[in-house]
MIDOSE-1310 file (N, C-alpha, C; in nm, 2 decimals, decimal comma, always signed):
residues 290
mnrt	-13,70/+1,93/-5,05/-13,72/+2,06/-5,09/-13,59/+2,12/-5,14; -13,58/+2,17/-5,26/-13,46/+2,23/-5,31/-13,46/+2,38/-5,30; -13,36/+2,43/-5,24/-13,35/+2,58/-5,23/-13,23/+2,61/-5,33; -13,26/+2,70/-5,42/-13,17/+2,71/-5,53/-13,12/+2,86/-5,55
qyik	-13,00/+2,88/-5,58/-12,94/+3,01/-5,60/-12,92/+3,04/-5,75; -12,97/+3,14/-5,80/-12,94/+3,18/-5,94/-12,83/+3,28/-5,94; -12,72/+3,25/-6,01/-12,61/+3,34/-6,02/-12,60/+3,40/-6,16; -12,61/+3,53/-6,18/-12,61/+3,59/-6,31/-12,47/+3,60/-6,36
tkes	-12,45/+3,57/-6,49/-12,32/+3,59/-6,55/-12,36/+3,67/-6,68; -12,25/+3,72/-6,75/-12,28/+3,80/-6,87/-12,35/+3,72/-6,97; -12,32/+3,58/-6,98/-12,37/+3,50/-7,08/-12,51/+3,45/-7,05; -12,54/+3,41/-6,92/-12,66/+3,34/-6,89/-12,67/+3,34/-6,74
tlvk	-12,76/+3,25/-6,69/-12,78/+3,24/-6,55/-12,74/+3,10/-6,51; -12,66/+3,09/-6,40/-12,62/+2,96/-6,35/-12,71/+2,93/-6,23; -12,77/+2,81/-6,22/-12,86/+2,77/-6,12/-12,79/+2,66/-6,03; -12,79/+2,69/-5,90/-12,72/+2,60/-5,80/-12,81/+2,56/-5,69
pfic	-12,84/+2,44/-5,66/-12,92/+2,40/-5,55/-12,84/+2,41/-5,42; -12,89/+2,48/-5,32/-12,82/+2,49/-5,20/-12,85/+2,38/-5,10; -12,98/+2,36/-5,08/-13,02/+2,27/-4,97/-13,13/+2,18/-5,03; -13,13/+2,05/-5,00/-13,23/+1,96/-5,03/-13,30/+1,91/-4,90
ingn	-13,43/+1,94/-4,89/-13,51/+1,90/-4,77/-13,64/+1,83/-4,82; -13,67/+1,72/-4,76/-13,79/+1,64/-4,79/-13,91/+1,72/-4,74; -14,02/+1,72/-4,81/-14,14/+1,78/-4,77/-14,23/+1,82/-4,88; -14,35/+1,85/-4,85/-14,45/+1,89/-4,96/-14,47/+2,04/-4,95
ltnt	-14,48/+2,10/-5,07/-14,49/+2,24/-5,08/-14,63/+2,29/-5,11; -14,67/+2,39/-5,03/-14,80/+2,45/-5,06/-14,77/+2,56/-5,17; -14,88/+2,62/-5,23/-14,86/+2,72/-5,33/-14,78/+2,84/-5,27; -14,81/+2,87/-5,15/-14,74/+2,98/-5,08/-14,59/+2,95/-5,07
dqsi	-14,56/+2,82/-5,02/-14,42/+2,78/-5,01/-14,35/+2,79/-5,15; -14,42/+2,75/-5,25/-14,36/+2,75/-5,39/-14,33/+2,89/-5,43; -14,42/+2,98/-5,40/-14,40/+3,12/-5,44/-14,28/+3,18/-5,37; -14,26/+3,15/-5,24/-14,15/+3,20/-5,16/-14,02/+3,14/-5,22
ldyi	-14,02/+3,01/-5,24/-13,91/+2,94/-5,29/-13,87/+2,99/-5,43; -13,96/+3,01/-5,51/-13,93/+3,06/-5,65/-13,86/+3,20/-5,64; -13,91/+3,28/-5,55/-13,84/+3,41/-5,54/-13,69/+3,39/-5,49; -13,68/+3,31/-5,39/-13,54/+3,29/-5,33/-13,46/+3,23/-5,44
nsfs	-13,51/+3,14/-5,52/-13,44/+3,07/-5,63/-13,39/+3,17/-5,73; -13,46/+3,28/-5,75/-13,43/+3,37/-5,86/-13,34/+3,49/-5,81; -13,30/+3,48/-5,68/-13,21/+3,59/-5,62/-13,08/+3,58/-5,69; -13,03/+3,70/-5,73/-12,90/+3,70/-5,80/-12,79/+3,77/-5,73
geyf	-12,81/+3,82/-5,61/-12,70/+3,89/-5,54/-12,61/+3,80/-5,46; -12,51/+3,87/-5,40/-12,42/+3,80/-5,32/-12,46/+3,80/-5,17; -12,56/+3,87/-5,14/-12,60/+3,88/-5,00/-12,75/+3,90/-4,99; -12,82/+3,81/-4,93/-12,97/+3,82/-4,92/-13,01/+3,89/-4,79
dlsq	-13,06/+4,02/-4,81/-13,08/+4,10/-4,69/-13,23/+4,15/-4,68; -13,32/+4,08/-4,75/-13,46/+4,11/-4,73/-13,51/+4,08/-4,60; -13,60/+4,17/-4,54/-13,67/+4,14/-4,42/-13,78/+4,04/-4,45; -13,84/+3,98/-4,34/-13,95/+3,89/-4,36/-14,06/+3,95/-4,43
kela	-14,09/+4,08/-4,40/-14,20/+4,15/-4,47/-14,17/+4,18/-4,61; -14,04/+4,21/-4,64/-14,00/+4,24/-4,78/-14,01/+4,11/-4,86; -13,96/+4,00/-4,81/-13,97/+3,87/-4,88/-14,12/+3,84/-4,91; -14,21/+3,87/-4,81/-14,35/+3,84/-4,83/-14,40/+3,92/-4,95
iksn	-14,36/+4,05/-4,95/-14,41/+4,14/-5,06/-14,35/+4,09/-5,19; -14,23/+4,07/-5,20/-14,16/+4,03/-5,32/-14,22/+3,90/-5,38; -14,25/+3,81/-5,29/-14,30/+3,67/-5,33/-14,45/+3,67/-5,34; -14,52/+3,79/-5,32/-14,67/+3,79/-5,33/-14,73/+3,70/-5,24
tseg	-14,68/+3,69/-5,12/-14,74/+3,60/-5,01/-14,77/+3,68/-4,89; -14,75/+3,63/-4,77/-14,77/+3,70/-4,65/-14,66/+3,68/-4,55; -14,65/+3,76/-4,45/-14,55/+3,74/-4,35/-14,57/+3,60/-4,27; -14,70/+3,57/-4,25/-14,74/+3,44/-4,19/-14,69/+3,33/-4,28
gvsr	-14,71/+3,34/-4,41/-14,67/+3,24/-4,50/-14,52/+3,22/-4,50; -14,44/+3,33/-4,49/-14,30/+3,32/-4,48/-14,25/+3,25/-4,36; -14,32/+3,29/-4,25/-14,29/+3,23/-4,12/-14,31/+3,08/-4,12; -14,42/+3,04/-4,18/-14,45/+2,89/-4,18/-14,35/+2,82/-4,27
fvhk	-14,31/+2,89/-4,38/-14,21/+2,83/-4,47/-14,08/+2,81/-4,40; -14,04/+2,91/-4,32/-13,91/+2,90/-4,25/-13,91/+2,79/-4,15; -14,02/+2,78/-4,08/-14,03/+2,67/-3,98/-14,04/+2,53/-4,05; -14,11/+2,52/-4,16/-14,12/+2,40/-4,24/-13,98/+2,34/-4,28
igfk	-13,89/+2,43/-4,32/-13,76/+2,39/-4,36/-13,66/+2,38/-4,25; -13,71/+2,39/-4,13/-13,62/+2,35/-4,02/-13,56/+2,46/-3,94; -13,60/+2,59/-3,96/-13,54/+2,70/-3,88/-13,64/+2,75/-3,78; -13,58/+2,79/-3,66/-13,67/+2,84/-3,55/-13,73/+2,98/-3,58
hyre	-13,65/+3,06/-3,65/-13,70/+3,19/-3,68/-13,64/+3,25/-3,81; -13,69/+3,36/-3,86/-13,64/+3,41/-3,99/-13,49/+3,45/-3,98; -13,45/+3,51/-3,87/-13,31/+3,55/-3,86/-13,21/+3,43/-3,88; -13,25/+3,32/-3,82/-13,17/+3,20/-3,83/-13,16/+3,15/-3,98
flah	-13,28/+3,15/-4,04/-13,29/+3,12/-4,18/-13,20/+3,21/-4,27; -13,21/+3,34/-4,24/-13,13/+3,44/-4,32/-12,98/+3,42/-4,30; -12,94/+3,39/-4,18/-12,80/+3,37/-4,16/-12,75/+3,25/-4,23; -12,83/+3,14/-4,23/-12,79/+3,02/-4,29/-12,78/+3,04/-4,45
lnsv	-12,88/+3,10/-4,50/-12,89/+3,12/-4,65/-12,76/+3,20/-4,69; -12,73/+3,31/-4,62/-12,62/+3,39/-4,66/-12,48/+3,31/-4,64; -12,48/+3,22/-4,54/-12,36/+3,14/-4,52/-12,34/+3,05/-4,64; -12,45/+2,99/-4,69/-12,44/+2,90/-4,81/-12,40/+2,98/-4,93
irdf	-12,46/+3,10/-4,95/-12,43/+3,18/-5,07/-12,28/+3,22/-5,06; -12,23/+3,26/-4,94/-12,09/+3,30/-4,93/-12,00/+3,18/-4,96; -12,03/+3,06/-4,91/-11,95/+2,94/-4,94/-11,95/+2,91/-5,09; -12,07/+2,93/-5,16/-12,07/+2,90/-5,30/-11,98/+3,00/-5,38
ykdy	-11,99/+3,12/-5,34/-11,91/+3,22/-5,41/-11,76/+3,19/-5,39; -11,73/+3,15/-5,27/-11,59/+3,11/-5,24/-11,54/+2,99/-5,31; -11,62/+2,89/-5,32/-11,58/+2,76/-5,38/-11,60/+2,76/-5,53; -11,69/+2,83/-5,59/-11,72/+2,82/-5,73/-11,72/+2,95/-5,80
fneq	-11,81/+3,05/-5,76/-11,82/+3,17/-5,84/-11,72/+3,27/-5,78; -11,59/+3,24/-5,78/-11,49/+3,32/-5,72/-11,43/+3,41/-5,83; -11,33/+3,49/-5,78/-11,27/+3,59/-5,88/-11,20/+3,52/-5,99; -11,14/+3,41/-5,97/-11,08/+3,33/-6,07/-11,18/+3,29/-6,18
fkns	-11,30/+3,25/-6,14/-11,40/+3,21/-6,23/-11,45/+3,33/-6,31; -11,48/+3,44/-6,23/-11,54/+3,56/-6,30/-11,44/+3,62/-6,39; -11,31/+3,62/-6,37/-11,21/+3,68/-6,45/-11,17/+3,59/-6,57; -11,21/+3,47/-6,57/-11,17/+3,38/-6,67/-11,24/+3,41/-6,81
nmkh	-11,16/+3,40/-6,91/-11,21/+3,43/-7,05/-11,25/+3,30/-7,12; -11,24/+3,19/-7,05/-11,27/+3,06/-7,11/-11,42/+3,06/-7,15; -11,44/+3,02/-7,28/-11,58/+3,02/-7,33/-11,67/+2,92/-7,26; -11,61/+2,81/-7,22/-11,69/+2,70/-7,17/-11,68/+2,68/-7,02
knil	-11,65/+2,79/-6,95/-11,63/+2,78/-6,81/-11,75/+2,74/-6,73; -11,87/+2,78/-6,78/-12,00/+2,74/-6,71/-12,01/+2,59/-6,71; -11,97/+2,52/-6,82/-11,98/+2,38/-6,83/-11,89/+2,31/-6,73; -11,76/+2,36/-6,73/-11,66/+2,31/-6,64/-11,71/+2,33/-6,49
lshk	-11,76/+2,44/-6,46/-11,81/+2,47/-6,33/-11,92/+2,37/-6,29; -12,01/+2,34/-6,38/-12,12/+2,25/-6,36/-12,07/+2,11/-6,33; -11,97/+2,07/-6,41/-11,91/+1,93/-6,38/-11,84/+1,93/-6,25; -11,76/+2,04/-6,22/-11,69/+2,04/-6,09/-11,79/+2,03/-5,98
yaid	-11,90/+2,10/-5,98/-11,99/+2,09/-5,87/-12,05/+1,95/-5,86; -12,08/+1,89/-5,98/-12,14/+1,76/-5,98/-12,05/+1,66/-5,91; -11,92/+1,66/-5,94/-11,83/+1,57/-5,88/-11,81/+1,60/-5,73; -11,81/+1,72/-5,69/-11,80/+1,76/-5,55/-11,92/+1,70/-5,48
niln	-12,04/+1,72/-5,54/-12,16/+1,67/-5,47/-12,16/+1,52/-5,46; -12,11/+1,45/-5,56/-12,10/+1,31/-5,55/-12,00/+1,27/-5,44; -11,89/+1,33/-5,43/-11,79/+1,30/-5,33/-11,84/+1,33/-5,19; -11,92/+1,43/-5,17/-11,97/+1,47/-5,04/-12,10/+1,40/-5,00
gqeh	-12,18/+1,35/-5,10/-12,30/+1,29/-5,07/-12,31/+1,14/-5,09; -12,21/+1,08/-5,15/-12,22/+0,94/-5,18/-12,25/+0,85/-5,06; -12,19/+0,89/-4,94/-12,21/+0,81/-4,82/-12,35/+0,80/-4,78; -12,44/+0,90/-4,83/-12,58/+0,90/-4,79/-12,66/+0,82/-4,90
weid	-12,60/+0,79/-5,01/-12,68/+0,72/-5,11/-12,69/+0,57/-5,08; -12,81/+0,52/-5,13/-12,84/+0,38/-5,09/-12,79/+0,29/-5,21; -12,67/+0,30/-5,24/-12,61/+0,22/-5,35/-12,63/+0,07/-5,33; -12,59/+0,02/-5,21/-12,60/-0,12/-5,18/-12,74/-0,17/-5,18
kfae	-12,84/-0,08/-5,14/-12,98/-0,12/-5,14/-13,03/-0,14/-5,28; -12,98/-0,05/-5,37/-13,01/-0,06/-5,51/-12,96/-0,19/-5,57; -12,84/-0,22/-5,53/-12,78/-0,35/-5,58/-12,85/-0,47/-5,53; -12,89/-0,47/-5,41/-12,96/-0,58/-5,35/-13,09/-0,61/-5,42
iiqq	-13,17/-0,50/-5,44/-13,30/-0,52/-5,50/-13,28/-0,57/-5,65; -13,19/-0,51/-5,72/-13,16/-0,55/-5,86/-13,12/-0,70/-5,86; -13,03/-0,74/-5,77/-12,99/-0,88/-5,76/-13,10/-0,98/-5,74; -13,20/-0,94/-5,66/-13,31/-1,02/-5,62/-13,42/-1,02/-5,72
srnv	-13,42/-0,93/-5,82/-13,53/-0,91/-5,91/-13,54/-1,02/-6,02; -13,66/-1,06/-6,06/-13,68/-1,15/-6,17/-13,64/-1,07/-6,30; -13,69/-0,95/-6,31/-13,66/-0,87/-6,43/-13,64/-0,72/-6,38; -13,55/-0,65/-6,44/-13,53/-0,51/-6,41/-13,58/-0,43/-6,54
yilg	-13,68/-0,35/-6,52/-13,73/-0,26/-6,63/-13,67/-0,12/-6,61; -13,59/-0,08/-6,71/-13,51/+0,05/-6,69/-13,57/+0,15/-6,78; -13,61/+0,26/-6,72/-13,68/+0,37/-6,80/-13,60/+0,50/-6,79; -13,55/+0,55/-6,90/-13,49/+0,68/-6,91/-13,53/+0,75/-7,03
lgss	-13,57/+0,88/-7,02/-13,62/+0,95/-7,14/-13,52/+1,06/-7,17; -13,52/+1,10/-7,30/-13,43/+1,21/-7,34/-13,28/+1,18/-7,32; -13,21/+1,27/-7,26/-13,07/+1,25/-7,23/-13,04/+1,14/-7,13; -13,14/+1,10/-7,05/-13,13/+1,00/-6,95/-13,13/+0,86/-7,01
qkya	-13,18/+0,85/-7,14/-13,19/+0,72/-7,20/-13,06/+0,66/-7,23; -12,96/+0,74/-7,25/-12,82/+0,68/-7,27/-12,78/+0,60/-7,15; -12,81/+0,65/-7,03/-12,76/+0,58/-6,91/-12,85/+0,46/-6,88; -12,98/+0,47/-6,92/-13,07/+0,35/-6,91/-13,01/+0,24/-7,00
qelh	-12,97/+0,27/-7,12/-12,92/+0,17/-7,21/-12,78/+0,11/-7,15; -12,70/+0,20/-7,09/-12,57/+0,16/-7,04/-12,59/+0,06/-6,92; -12,69/+0,09/-6,83/-12,72/+0,00/-6,72/-12,77/-0,13/-6,77; -12,86/-0,12/-6,87/-12,92/-0,24/-6,93/-12,80/-0,33/-6,99
anli	-12,71/-0,28/-7,06/-12,60/-0,35/-7,12/-12,52/-0,42/-7,01; -12,49/-0,34/-6,90/-12,41/-0,40/-6,79/-12,48/-0,51/-6,72; -12,61/-0,50/-6,70/-12,69/-0,60/-6,63/-12,69/-0,73/-6,70; -12,71/-0,73/-6,83/-12,72/-0,85/-6,91/-12,59/-0,92/-6,92
kigi	-12,48/-0,84/-6,90/-12,34/-0,90/-6,90/-12,33/-1,00/-6,78; -12,39/-0,97/-6,67/-12,38/-1,05/-6,56/-12,50/-1,14/-6,53; -12,58/-1,15/-6,64/-12,69/-1,25/-6,63/-12,81/-1,20/-6,56; -12,83/-1,07/-6,54/-12,95/-1,02/-6,48/-13,05/-0,98/-6,59
ssva	-13,16/-1,04/-6,58/-13,26/-1,01/-6,69/-13,31/-0,86/-6,68; -13,29/-0,79/-6,80/-13,32/-0,65/-6,80/-13,39/-0,61/-6,93; -13,47/-0,51/-6,92/-13,55/-0,46/-7,03/-13,53/-0,31/-7,04; -13,49/-0,26/-7,16/-13,48/-0,11/-7,18/-13,50/-0,09/-7,33
cqdf	-13,58/+0,01/-7,37/-13,61/+0,04/-7,51/-13,59/+0,19/-7,53; -13,54/+0,22/-7,65/-13,53/+0,36/-7,69/-13,66/+0,43/-7,72; -13,76/+0,35/-7,76/-13,89/+0,40/-7,79/-13,98/+0,37/-7,67; -14,04/+0,47/-7,61/-14,12/+0,45/-7,49/-14,25/+0,37/-7,53
hvfl	-14,30/+0,39/-7,65/-14,42/+0,31/-7,69/-14,39/+0,17/-7,72; -14,27/+0,13/-7,73/-14,23/-0,01/-7,73/-14,21/-0,06/-7,59; -14,16/+0,02/-7,51/-14,13/-0,01/-7,36/-14,27/-0,03/-7,29; -14,36/+0,06/-7,32/-14,48/+0,07/-7,24/-14,56/-0,06/-7,23
pilg	-14,59/-0,13/-7,34/-14,67/-0,25/-7,32/-14,60/-0,36/-7,25; -14,47/-0,36/-7,25/-14,39/-0,46/-7,18/-14,41/-0,45/-7,03; -14,44/-0,33/-6,99/-14,47/-0,31/-6,84/-14,59/-0,39/-6,80; -14,67/-0,43/-6,89/-14,78/-0,52/-6,85/-14,75/-0,65/-6,79
nlne	-14,62/-0,69/-6,80/-14,57/-0,81/-6,74/-14,51/-0,79/-6,61; -14,51/-0,67/-6,56/-14,45/-0,64/-6,42/-14,53/-0,72/-6,31; -14,45/-0,77/-6,22/-14,52/-0,82/-6,10/-14,43/-0,79/-5,97; -14,47/-0,85/-5,86/-14,40/-0,81/-5,73/-14,26/-0,86/-5,73
ndtl	-14,22/-0,95/-5,82/-14,08/-0,99/-5,83/-13,99/-0,91/-5,92; -14,05/-0,81/-5,98/-13,98/-0,72/-6,07/-13,94/-0,59/-6,01; -13,86/-0,51/-6,08/-13,82/-0,38/-6,04/-13,83/-0,28/-6,16; -13,88/-0,16/-6,13/-13,88/-0,05/-6,23/-13,77/+0,04/-6,18
fvis	-13,67/+0,06/-6,27/-13,56/+0,15/-6,24/-13,57/+0,27/-6,32; -13,59/+0,39/-6,26/-13,62/+0,51/-6,33/-13,50/+0,61/-6,32; -13,45/+0,66/-6,43/-13,35/+0,76/-6,44/-13,40/+0,88/-6,50; -13,41/+0,99/-6,42/-13,48/+1,11/-6,47/-13,43/+1,23/-6,39
nkle	-13,39/+1,34/-6,46/-13,34/+1,46/-6,39/-13,45/+1,52/-6,31; -13,57/+1,55/-6,38/-13,67/+1,62/-6,31/-13,79/+1,53/-6,26; -13,80/+1,41/-6,31/-13,90/+1,32/-6,27/-14,04/+1,38/-6,29; -14,06/+1,45/-6,40/-14,19/+1,51/-6,42/-14,26/+1,47/-6,54
nmei	-14,20/+1,38/-6,62/-14,27/+1,34/-6,75/-14,39/+1,26/-6,72; -14,49/+1,27/-6,81/-14,61/+1,20/-6,80/-14,59/+1,05/-6,82; -14,49/+1,01/-6,90/-14,45/+0,87/-6,92/-14,40/+0,81/-6,79; -14,32/+0,89/-6,72/-14,26/+0,84/-6,59/-14,37/+0,83/-6,49
dfsi	-14,46/+0,93/-6,49/-14,57/+0,93/-6,39/-14,65/+0,80/-6,41; -14,69/+0,77/-6,54/-14,77/+0,66/-6,57/-14,70/+0,53/-6,53; -14,57/+0,52/-6,56/-14,49/+0,40/-6,54/-14,48/+0,36/-6,39; -14,45/+0,47/-6,31/-14,44/+0,44/-6,16/-14,57/+0,40/-6,10
klan	-14,68/+0,47/-6,14/-14,81/+0,43/-6,09/-14,85/+0,29/-6,13; -14,81/+0,25/-6,25/-14,84/+0,12/-6,30/-14,76/+0,02/-6,22; -14,63/+0,05/-6,20/-14,55/-0,04/-6,12/-14,60/-0,06/-5,98; -14,65/+0,05/-5,92/-14,71/+0,05/-5,79/-14,83/-0,04/-5,78
skra	-14,91/-0,03/-5,89/-15,04/-0,11/-5,89/-15,01/-0,25/-5,90; -14,89/-0,29/-5,96/-14,85/-0,43/-5,98/-14,76/-0,47/-5,87; -14,74/-0,39/-5,77/-14,66/-0,42/-5,65/-14,51/-0,45/-5,68; -14,47/-0,40/-5,80/-14,33/-0,41/-5,83/-14,25/-0,31/-5,75
kvlv	-14,12/-0,33/-5,73/-14,03/-0,24/-5,66/-13,99/-0,13/-5,75; -13,97/-0,01/-5,70/-13,93/+0,11/-5,78/-13,81/+0,17/-5,72; -13,71/+0,19/-5,81/-13,58/+0,26/-5,78/-13,58/+0,38/-5,86; -13,53/+0,50/-5,80/-13,53/+0,62/-5,87/-13,40/+0,69/-5,86
vtsn	-13,34/+0,74/-5,97/-13,22/+0,83/-5,97/-13,27/+0,96/-6,03; -13,26/+1,07/-5,95/-13,31/+1,20/-6,00/-13,24/+1,31/-5,92; -13,26/+1,43/-5,97/-13,22/+1,55/-5,89/-13,34/+1,61/-5,82; -13,46/+1,56/-5,85/-13,58/+1,61/-5,80/-13,61/+1,55/-5,66
nfir	-13,59/+1,63/-5,55/-13,62/+1,58/-5,42/-13,76/+1,58/-5,38; -13,85/+1,64/-5,47/-13,99/+1,64/-5,44/-14,06/+1,52/-5,51; -14,02/+1,40/-5,47/-14,09/+1,29/-5,53/-14,23/+1,28/-5,47; -14,33/+1,27/-5,56/-14,47/+1,28/-5,52/-14,50/+1,18/-5,42
pqyr	-14,58/+1,22/-5,32/-14,61/+1,13/-5,20/-14,69/+1,01/-5,25; -14,77/+1,02/-5,36/-14,84/+0,90/-5,41/-14,76/+0,80/-5,47; -14,63/+0,83/-5,50/-14,54/+0,73/-5,56/-14,49/+0,65/-5,44; -14,49/+0,52/-5,46/-14,43/+0,43/-5,36/-14,29/+0,39/-5,41
vnhk	-14,19/+0,46/-5,37/-14,05/+0,43/-5,41/-13,98/+0,36/-5,30; -13,92/+0,25/-5,34/-13,84/+0,17/-5,24/-13,72/+0,24/-5,20; -13,64/+0,29/-5,30/-13,52/+0,36/-5,27/-13,49/+0,46/-5,37; -13,43/+0,57/-5,34/-13,40/+0,68/-5,43/-13,25/+0,73/-5,41
ivya	-13,20/+0,78/-5,52/-13,07/+0,85/-5,51/-13,09/+0,99/-5,57; -13,08/+1,09/-5,49/-13,10/+1,22/-5,53/-12,97/+1,30/-5,54; -12,93/+1,34/-5,65/-12,81/+1,42/-5,67/-12,85/+1,56/-5,69; -12,75/+1,65/-5,67/-12,77/+1,79/-5,69/-12,69/+1,84/-5,81
nihd	-12,74/+1,94/-5,88/-12,67/+1,99/-5,99/-12,67/+2,14/-6,00; -12,58/+2,20/-6,08/-12,58/+2,34/-6,11/-12,58/+2,34/-6,26; -12,67/+2,43/-6,32/-12,68/+2,43/-6,46/-12,70/+2,57/-6,52; -12,69/+2,57/-6,65/-12,70/+2,70/-6,73/-12,85/+2,70/-6,77
tdkd	-12,92/+2,81/-6,75/-13,06/+2,82/-6,78/-13,08/+2,83/-6,93; -12,98/+2,85/-7,01/-12,99/+2,85/-7,15/-13,01/+2,71/-7,21; -12,99/+2,61/-7,12/-13,00/+2,47/-7,17/-13,12/+2,40/-7,09; -13,20/+2,33/-7,16/-13,31/+2,26/-7,10/-13,28/+2,16/-7,00
vpis	-13,17/+2,09/-7,02/-13,12/+1,98/-6,93/-12,99/+2,02/-6,87; -12,99/+2,02/-6,73/-12,86/+2,06/-6,66/-12,75/+1,97/-6,71; -12,64/+2,03/-6,75/-12,53/+1,96/-6,81/-12,47/+1,86/-6,70; -12,47/+1,91/-6,58/-12,41/+1,83/-6,47/-12,49/+1,71/-6,44
skis	-12,62/+1,70/-6,48/-12,70/+1,58/-6,45/-12,65/+1,47/-6,53; -12,59/+1,49/-6,64/-12,53/+1,38/-6,72/-12,42/+1,31/-6,65; -12,33/+1,39/-6,60/-12,22/+1,32/-6,53/-12,26/+1,26/-6,40; -12,36/+1,32/-6,33/-12,42/+1,26/-6,21/-12,48/+1,13/-6,24
qavv	-12,56/+1,12/-6,34/-12,63/+1,00/-6,37/-12,53/+0,89/-6,41; -12,43/+0,93/-6,49/-12,33/+0,83/-6,53/-12,25/+0,77/-6,42; -12,22/+0,86/-6,32/-12,15/+0,81/-6,20/-12,23/+0,72/-6,12; -12,36/+0,75/-6,10/-12,45/+0,67/-6,02/-12,47/+0,53/-6,08
idlv	-12,48/+0,53/-6,21/-12,49/+0,40/-6,28/-12,37/+0,31/-6,26; -12,25/+0,38/-6,27/-12,13/+0,31/-6,25/-12,12/+0,25/-6,10; -12,16/+0,33/-6,01/-12,16/+0,29/-5,87/-12,25/+0,17/-5,84; -12,37/+0,18/-5,90/-12,46/+0,07/-5,88/-12,40/-0,06/-5,94
fdal	-12,35/-0,05/-6,06/-12,29/-0,17/-6,12/-12,17/-0,22/-6,04; -12,09/-0,13/-5,99/-11,97/-0,17/-5,91/-12,02/-0,24/-5,78; -12,13/-0,20/-5,72/-12,18/-0,27/-5,60/-12,23/-0,41/-5,64; -12,29/-0,42/-5,75/-12,33/-0,55/-5,79/-12,22/-0,65/-5,81
ikny	-12,10/-0,60/-5,86/-11,98/-0,68/-5,88/-11,92/-0,71/-5,75; -11,90/-0,61/-5,66/-11,83/-0,63/-5,54/-11,91/-0,71/-5,43; -12,04/-0,69/-5,43/-12,12/-0,75/-5,32/-12,16/-0,89/-5,36; -12,16/-0,93/-5,48/-12,20/-1,06/-5,52/-12,10/-1,12/-5,61
pqnr	-12,02/-1,21/-5,55/-11,90/-1,27/-5,62/-11,94/-1,34/-5,75; -12,06/-1,40/-5,76/-12,10/-1,47/-5,88/-12,11/-1,37/-6,00; -12,14/-1,25/-5,97/-12,15/-1,15/-6,08/-12,01/-1,12/-6,13; -11,91/-1,12/-6,04/-11,77/-1,09/-6,09/-11,73/-1,20/-6,18
qkla	-11,76/-1,33/-6,15/-11,73/-1,44/-6,24/-11,80/-1,43/-6,37; -11,92/-1,39/-6,37/-12,00/-1,38/-6,50/-11,94/-1,27/-6,58; -11,89/-1,16/-6,52/-11,83/-1,05/-6,59/-11,70/-1,10/-6,65; -11,63/-1,18/-6,58/-11,50/-1,24/-6,63/-11,53/-1,33/-6,75
ntkq	-11,64/-1,40/-6,74/-11,68/-1,48/-6,86/-11,70/-1,40/-6,98; -11,76/-1,29/-6,97/-11,79/-1,20/-7,09/-11,66/-1,15/-7,14; -11,56/-1,12/-7,05/-11,43/-1,07/-7,10/-11,36/-1,18/-7,18; -11,37/-1,30/-7,13/-11,31/-1,42/-7,20/-11,36/-1,43/-7,34
vldi	-11,49/-1,42/-7,36/-11,55/-1,43/-7,49/-11,50/-1,31/-7,58; -11,49/-1,19/-7,52/-11,43/-1,08/-7,60/-11,29/-1,11/-7,64; -11,21/-1,16/-7,55/-11,07/-1,19/-7,58/-11,06/-1,29/-7,69; -11,15/-1,40/-7,69/-11,15/-1,50/-7,79/-11,18/-1,43/-7,93
wynr	-11,28/-1,34/-7,92/-11,32/-1,28/-8,05/-11,21/-1,19/-8,10; -11,15/-1,11/-8,02/-11,04/-1,02/-8,06/-10,92/-1,10/-8,12; -10,89/-1,21/-8,06/-10,78/-1,29/-8,10/-10,81/-1,40/-8,20; -10,94/-1,42/-8,23/-10,99/-1,51/-8,33/-10,93/-1,65/-8,30
rf	-10,96/-1,71/-8,19/-10,90/-1,83/-8,15/-10,97/-1,95/-8,21; -11,09/-1,93/-8,26/-11,16/-2,05/-8,32/-11,12/-2,06/-8,46
């Protein structure tokens, strides 16, 4: 479950996820969460009744929501939320940022947060598990749409350098029929910020039906319960609402792909040798030794 803080600037709205918690949302939960997500102040001081009114829910609904996300009572939830807001203002939306005349400061702030999130959360990511499944797979089918496609292609290029059979296509309608060859020895590797596309939904369900393994890299912590995902890496981002795709998701996806490939090289010596072989060929080409 993502709890997100919207910070208003003169130019646009910056969106920052505060907390990621696993769980399923009811319509009431979503309404409460949506209101909290749209809060733009520096201090959240609504009472439980006021939050219920603002979110068009009920006090009972707010109480259940608070318990669902791990708090004993509303006061504890309120104290924690304000602590997170305070820390965010201190670390990111501080006076230096607000007084800056830099035109692109929102982009830089997004990237700074993405890097901080990676440094703080990497130890919880299942990088080695990703590498293990990829190493053991007959074929790795890599799916990325839109801006995520670039990183799908990059991972594909890296895998074939070390002799791991990989499939990635820029056109989904070319990629789609190839999925018909999936089996239990294969892996579907999905890179998607929101994980909401109908193409991704279809591909994961198809992979599940064929008992293929599924790896997911996303910022969406609400992975549908009907999806059988072997391992996931969930990154957090802060973004500008003027843009459809969070800018920081790009840097997060790029770093995750680099970390997975690095694990494949460090954990499996044979891959290091294969990578060295590709470098030798490039050296021969550059120096025209033949």
